[in-house]
Steps between C-alpha positions, in 0.01 A plus 500: 500500500231406734411867581481613142393218264112490556472873475709532184331201336157634591580857360657389180271210402186667608605821334570309171185306520285822532688701237545239225256296299504153653628338190806731513543437865516125433765568219729706731452300825841350488663843459296612792621217712858600426419868583352401826807286597741781410313773679450273801879435524572869455242599777623223721851629486387849584289376789782284627764782488271779586265348770604149632879570555447842673209353715736206594784741600257716701348191671845354577608832657189494721549145616871530570480800740 
């Protein structure tokens, strides 16, 4: 989560802020927060299984030789 949340939050909220009228942005802000949370959890899972776990196995292999 720590690797993904800020980037995702920035992209989604900044994009919505620039693409929508500001009154509409304020109206859908709670929905945007939920979208940020869901996308962050999804990306965190992908990063965990696709990056962190393989890197941990690789480093463990290097250190146990």
